[in-house]
N, C-alpha and C positions, 0 to 999 in steps of 0.2 A: 193820213198817209205815213207809213213807217219806212224809212230808208235804211237798209242794212249794207254796210261796207264789208266785203269779203277780203281774205288775206291777199289775194292777187290784185287788189285795188279796185276790182269791179264792184258795182252796186246793184242791189235788188230792191225794188219798191213794192210795198204791199198796202192794200187799202185799209187794213186794220191790223191789230196786234197779231203776232205770229210766234209759235214756239219752235224749239230746236228741231223737233221731229219734222214739222212742216217745212222748215227752212232746208233741211237735208234733202227731203223729197223734191223740193223745187229745184235743187241743183242737179241731182242724179239719183236714180234708183239704187245704184251700187253703193253710193255714199250713205243713203238712208239705211241700207242693210248693215253697214259696218259702224254706224254712228252709235256712240254711247253717252255723249255729253256735248255741251256747247260752251264755248268761251265767249263771254260778252264783256267787251271793253277790258279784256285781260282777266276776268273773273270767271272761274268754272261754275257752271250751273247744270242742273238736270235737263234732259231733253224736253221735258214738258214745261220748262220755264217760259213765261210769256214775255216777249219783247214788244213793248208798246210805245217806244220812242226810238229815234234814230240812234244807231250804235254801230260799233265794229263787232263782227261776230265770226267765229271759226268753229266748224263742226269738228269735234274730237272723236277720233276713231281709236279702236282698242290697240292698234299696232303703233300708236304714238307714245311718247314718253308719258304724257299726261294720261293717256288712255290706260296704259298698263298700271299706272299708279292708282287710278280709280278702281280697276278690277281687283287690285290687291286690297284696297279698302273694302270692296264688296266681300272679298274672301274673309276678312277679319270679322265682318258682321255675321257671315254664315257660320264661321267657327264659333262665335259666341252663341248663336242659336243652337248649334250642335251640342255644345257643352251644357247649355241650360236644359236641353232635352234629355241628355244622359245623366246629368247631375243637378237635379232641380234645386238643391239647397245652395248651390254656388251663387255668389254675387259677381256680376260683371262690372268692370270699371271703365277702362279706356282701351281702345284698339285701333291704332292708326296704321296706315301704310308706311313702310320705311324702304330704304334702298334695298332692292332685290326681294322684297317680301312684305311681311306684315307681322304684327303680334297683337295679343290681347292679354290684359292682366286680370286675373281672377282671384277672388277671396274664397278659399276652400279649406275646411278644417284638416282634411287628409291630403297629403301630397299626391299630385298626378303621377302616374307611372308611364314608362314607355309603352306598355300595353294599352293604356288609356288613349294615347295618341293614335293608335291604330283604329280604335273604336270611333274616335272623334272624326278621323279622316273618312271613315265609312259613312258616318251620319252626314257629314258635309256633302259627300257625293250624292246622297239621296236628296238633299235639299236642292242642290244644283240641278239635278235631273228633273225636279218638279218645275223648274223655270218660273219660280214665283216672282211677281213684279215687286220692285222696290217702290214704295209709295211714301211721299213726304207729306207730313201734316204739321201745321203750326198750332201749338197748344197754349192755353192759358197757363201762366206760371204756377198758379195754385193747383190747378188740375194735375199738372205734370208732377209736382212735388207729392201730392196725395197718392197718385198712381204708383210711383216708384216706392214710396214709403209702405204702401199696402203690399207691394211685392217683396218687401224686405231688402230692397236695393238701397242701402244707406249711402253708398258712394255716389250713385246717380243723383240722389236728392242733394248731396253736398255740392256736386258740380252745378246743379241748377241754381242753387242759392247764390253761387259765385258769379253767375252770368249777369252782366250789367242789365239794368232794367230796360234800357233802350233796345236791347237785342231780342230777337224772336227766340222762342223755345221750339226748336226744330226736332221733329220726331220722324224716324224712318221705320216703316213696317215692311216685313217680308213674311207672308203667310200669317201665322199667329204671333210671331216674334216681333217685338218692337224695341227700338234703341234710341237713345238721345244722340243726335248727330247733326252737324252742320251740313254734311254732304260735300259734294254731290255724289250720286251713285248712278250706276248704269241702269238701263230699263228693267233688267230682271236678273235673277241669280244664275240663269243658264248661260249668261254671257261670260261667266268666269271660266267655264270649260273644265276639263278634267286634269290639266297639267299643273297640279299643285301638290305640296308635300309639307307636313308638319315636321320640323327638323330638330327642335330642341326645347328643353324646359330650363327655366332660370328663375331666380328670385328677383323681386323688384319692390322697393319700398313705395308705398302709396305716395304719389306726388314727389318721389325722389327724396323724401325726408326720412332719415334713419330713425327719427322719433315715432314714425308711423308704423302701421302694420306691414309686415313683409307679405307681399302678394305673390302669386304664382303666375309667371309669364310663359305663355306658349308662343314660340316663334314658328312662322310658316313662310313658305315661298310659293309664288304662283307665276306661271309663264304662259306664253301663247302657243308654244309647240312642245312636243315631247323632247325634241332635240335640245331646245333651250333649257328645259328642266334638267335633262340628263347632264348637260354641260355644267350647269350651276352646281349640281350635286357632286359632280366629279371635282370641281374646284373646292367645294367644302371639304371633301375627303382629303384632297391634297393639302389644303390649308391646315387641317388637323395634324397631318404628319409634320408640317413645317412650323407649327406653332412655336414662336420665339421663346415662350415661357418654358416649354418642354426642352427645346434645344439648349436654352440657357442653362438649365439644370445639368443636362447631360455633358455639356462642354465646360461646366464649372465657371460660368461667366458672371452670374449675378443671382440674387434671389430677392423675394419680397417678404415682408413681415407685417402682421396686423398692427404692431406697435407704431408703425409709420406708414399708414395706408397711402398708396399712390406715390411712394418713393422707392428708389432703387438702392439695394445694398450691393455695391460693386465688389466682385472678387478681383484678385490681382490680374487674372487673364482678361476679364471683361474690361477692367479699367485701362489696361494697356491698349486694347482695341479702341476704346473711347478716345484715349489721348492721341492715338495715331490718326484717328478720324479728324479730331480737332486740329492737329498739327498740319494735316493735309489742307484743311480749309484756311488755316492761318497763312500757309505758304501762298495759296492762290490769291488771298486777299491782299497780302503784302505786294505781290506782283502787280495787282490791279490798282495800287496806290492808296490803300486804306491804312489808317493809323488805328492801332488797337488801344482801347482804354478799358478801365474797369470802374464801376460805380457801386455805391453801397447797396446792400440787399434790403435795407430798411430805411424808409424815408418818412418824414413827418407828414401827418394828415394834410397840412396846409398846402403842400406841393401837389398832392393828389387832387385837392379841390381846385387848384389853379389849372391843372391839366385836364380836368373834366372826368378823370377816372373815378373819383369818389362818388360822383352822381351816377355814372353809367355802369360801374363795375364793383361797387362796394360789397355786394353780397358774395362776390367770388374772391374777396381779398382777406388774407389773414391779418388781423389787427392786434396790436399790443398796447395795453394801457400801462404806463410806467408810474412809479411812485411819485414823480414830480408832476403828475396829472397831464402828461403829454400823451397824445395818441399817435402811434406809428403804424405803418403797414408794410409788410413784406411786399416787395415789388412784383406785380403781376406782369408788368411790361418794363422794358429798358428805356423807352423813349424819353421820359422826363429827366432821368439822370443824365442821359447823353447830352441833352440840350443845356444842362448846367455846365458841362465841359465846354461846349461851344460858346457859352455866354462869358467865359473868362477871357478878358482882354478884348480889344477892339479888332473887328474883322473888316477887311476891305473887299470890295468887289474883285480885286486882283487875287485875293486868297481863294476865291471860290472856283470850282467846287471843292468843298472840304468833305472828305469821306472818313467816317468814324465807325469802326467796328467794335463789337463787344460780345464775348461769350458770357452773357449774363445769365445767372441762375434766377429763374422767376418762379413764383409760387401762386397757384390758383386753387381755390377750393372747388373741386369737382365733386358732385354727388357720389356717394360710395357706389351706387349702382352703375355709374358711368365709367368708373375707373377700370382700366383694362390693360394689365401688363405694362409694357413700355409704350404702348400706342396711345394711352390716355392716362396721364399721371397728374399729380398735384405739385410736383417739383421737377423742373426740367431746365435744360440749358438751351437758350435761343442763340442761333448764329446771327444775331442782329447786326444791322448796320444802318446808319443814317447819313444821307448825302444832303448837305446844305448847298444849294445852288441858286442861280438866278433863273428867271423865267425862260431866258433864251437858251439855257443849258439843259432844260428838262429833257428834250428829245434825245440828245446825244447820251446823256447819263442813263436814260431808260434803255436805250439800245445796248449800251455797254453792259449793263446789269443782266439784261436778257441773254446776251451772248455768253456771259460768264456762267449763268445758271445752266444753260444747255450744255456747255463744255464740261462742267462738273458732273452733270448727270451721265454724260457719255462715258466719262472715266469709270463710272460704276456699272456700265453696261445697260443703262436705260436710254433707249433711242426712240421709243414710242411715247412722245410727250404731247400733251394737249394743253393749250392755253385758253383760259377763260378771261375775257375782257369785260369789266363791269363799269358802266358809265354812271352819270350823275343821278342820284335819287331825288325824289321830290323835296325831302327835307335835307338841306345841306347848308354849308357855310362857304363863303368865298364868292367872288364876282364871276359872272358868266363868262367873261372874256378869258379869265385864267382857267376856268373849267374847259373852255374850248381848246386852249393851248395844251393843257395837260392831257385831255382825252386824245387829241391829235397825236401827241408825242407817244403815248402808250400804245395807241392803235398802230402807229408806224412801227414801233418796236415789235409788236406782235406779228405784223405782216412780214417784216424783214427777218424774223426768226426762221421763216421757212417751214413752220410746223402747223398742224391743224389748230385752228382757234375758233371759239364761239363767242358771241356777244350776248351778255346778260344785261338787257336794258333795265336801267334804274336800280341796279344791284350794287353800285359803288358804295363806299363808306361815306358818311355824312361830311367827312373832311376832304374827300378827293376820290378820283377814280383809281382803279387797281387792275392788275393782271395777276392771276394765280396760275401756277404750273402744276399740272396733274401728270404723274408718271404711271406707267402700266408695268406691273411686275411679271415674273416668270410664269405665273398661273393666271395672268390676264386680269388681275384686280387693279383698281385705280386708287392712287394715293395722292391727295393734294398736299404739296410740300412747299415749294418756293413761292414767294410773292413779291410784287413791286407795287408800292402804293404812294400816290402823290398827295401831300398833306399841306393845306393852307391854314389849318386850324391851330396846331400846337405852337408854331413860331409866334403867332399872335397872342395866344393865351400865356405863353411862358416868356414873352418879351425877348425873342431872339432877333438880333439886328445885324446888319452890316452897313458899311458906308459906301454909297454908290459913287459913280464917277463925278457927280456934281457936289459931292460932300454931304449928301443928305442921308439920314437913317432910313433903311429900307428892310422889310421883312424878307428873309430868304424863303425859297420854296424848300420843303423838307420831303425827301424821298425815303420812305421806309423800305428796307430790303431784307429778305431772309432767303438763304440758299436751300438749306435743309428744312428750316422751320425750327424743329426741335431735334437736337442731336440724338437724344435718347430714342425718340420715335423713329428717326431715320435709321438708326442702328437696328431697331426692331424690324423695320421693313427690310433691311439688308439681310438679316439673319433668315427671314422667311423667303426672300427672293433667291438667295443662294442655297437655301436649305441647309444652312450651317457651313457650307463649303466656301468659305471666304476666298477672295482672290489672295494669292500667295503673300502679297505685301501687307495685307490686313489680317491674316490668320493669327489667332492668339498663340498657337504653337505652330511654327512653320515646319519644323523637322523633329521627329522622334528618332533618337539613336538607340537601337535595340540590339543587345548582345544575345547570341544564341545560348551561351552558358556564361557563368561567372568568370571562367578562365580567360575570357577575352575582354574583361572590363578595363584593364589598363590601356589596351589599344583603343577601346571605345572612348575613354577619357581624352586621349590625344586627339581623336576625331572631333570631339566636342570643343576642345580648345581652338582648333582651326576654324570651326564654324562660328564661335563667339568672336573671333578676331575680325570677321567680316560683318558682324552685327546681326546675326541670325537668331531668331527666337527658337529655343530648342528645349527638349526634355531628354534626359539620359535615363533610359529604362534598363537598369542592371538587375532587375528582380529575378529571383530564382523561379521563373515561370517558363512554360514552353513558348517557343518563338511564335507559333500560330496564334496562341492566346494573346500575346502582346500585340501582334499585327491586327487582330480583330478588335481589340480594345481601342487602339489608337485610331483605327479606321472609323469606329463608331463615334469617336470624339471629333471626327472630320479633320484630323491632322493631314495636311496635303502631301507631305513627303515622309517616308520612313527609310532610314538607313539601317540595313541589316548587317551585323558584324559577326563573323565566325572565323574558322581556321583559315579558309582560303583568302578572306578579306585581309586578315592580319598579315599573312605570309606575303601577299602581293601589294601591301600598303594601299588597299582599295576598299570600296564599299559596294554593297548591292542596294540599288535604289528602287523602292516601290512607291509609286505615285497613286494618289486617290483617283479612282475612276479610270485608271490606265491598266490594261491587261498585262502588257509585257514589262518585265523587270529589266533594269540596266545594271551592268557590272562595270564600274569605272574606277580608275586610279583617283585617290582622294582629291588632288588638286583639280583634276578635270571634273570631278563630281561637283566641287564647289563652283567652278565656272558655269556648269550646267544649271545649278541652282540660282546663281546670280542673274542669269538671263531671265529667270522667272520674275525677279524683282523689277 
């Protein structure tokens, strides 16, 4: 007898083993038609997988998050078959589903072209229309290696050799094509449907290592409806227009160079925006009771070993061997340094909570293929803070941090915020009673925030539960930024103590907190969210003062002096160019306000005001014009 527990809590009993197809049919015929996989005790399996013991099971349909991910994985396999059919000499490597789509990496002597993508799409549609079943087989390791070696697929043989001996060698077939894959897959290629698109080509090193061959990656996307596909393609088109790298060049904010990959060369305008963003946060944190510190960029290996980062994060750390045979590492996180500040002097329970903030520059080795403009860099500034508190203070501190994060996002125009709450994983440190208290505190903070939240069971960090904040931008993309994490581990490892009311040493609870996460990344998000049209207070150039001819330059300089007196960021454009040319150029650079100065303006001690994205111009006396601008600030 096999007992199956369903998501609604009900149970179904069967006299013998049963597979996902049979379970779906036993529930309803409509579910059977839409089923593409089954989740067994939280693990996704093909529908033909046999359940021969009691378990929790859920039928996965294609309109679920897991279902669409499986269909995108199907699409990656179909793309590999199509490429192999059109270009027999190509080697296929790996092809997973990713957010909003899928990709596959290929080894090919000649580069793919945009025309090739059209041919591949056409061949994919043929394969999908054949509705070929996905069939899983388990092969002997030696047989699999010999097969792929005979096919000239050296990358597949390398992958198989790296699979632990205890793991099965899983092969999926569709038609005559087969691929090494753990699965699961839907019943057949026809389930993918026709709403897919190959969207771009890129390079990617084999296994992300720049010492290996550069492969060719084809990205694709797949959706359930034409409307969903069209919406996503529109977002991609709009995202290309808003690309922060392009706008950064046009607005003269920053640039990148191969001599320092994953690092930003800030130009004066960009650095000014960065500093204003940082000062805004500094002001908010000071109001909230934080003390700002600064800790060294480089710390001895011994401290990273004590904190656990050396074991967990060593491969992503930049290390330095000195002449006196010491090993240092550039900090990938600020936490250990902050705890050294806390550890100076004796702390009492009366001192807690202690809130310490730091705009710490951190350094992480990201694979070259993963580096992407300001969104993923190797050197960035974290708006880190650490709150040292008692167990009884966890709830209040988490609520205050959550409210602070939401208020700050609102200041930047982000109101559509989602919270993900992640509770205890199987492998963890700390007593269950403290986990209970921490999870309760964080969940209460999430509920009281009054925004949408989801629960990610078992996805917390090993040192404590966490909540992450995801915001949605102007073109409906999601960005995970802020985070609140409760940590029982580091205070223990780095010997942080306070004296309790009984005079005993006790470990504080450590709350890690970030508002933006990375200032560089958040600024990149803002550039794309605003399409370069920053709020007036944050704009790199707030006003461009443009004279119609050189004859009005003296009056233009007087206007500039008045604007500087009230602290406005401006440019004086006295070039011998036509006024329409000047207006077009400054508008292209997203300057929010242009003052036009000519004969009438000089005669009446006034300016003509032209505002970005506003049709009508204003003609105002200079002092009234300044008052008009100050209201924008």
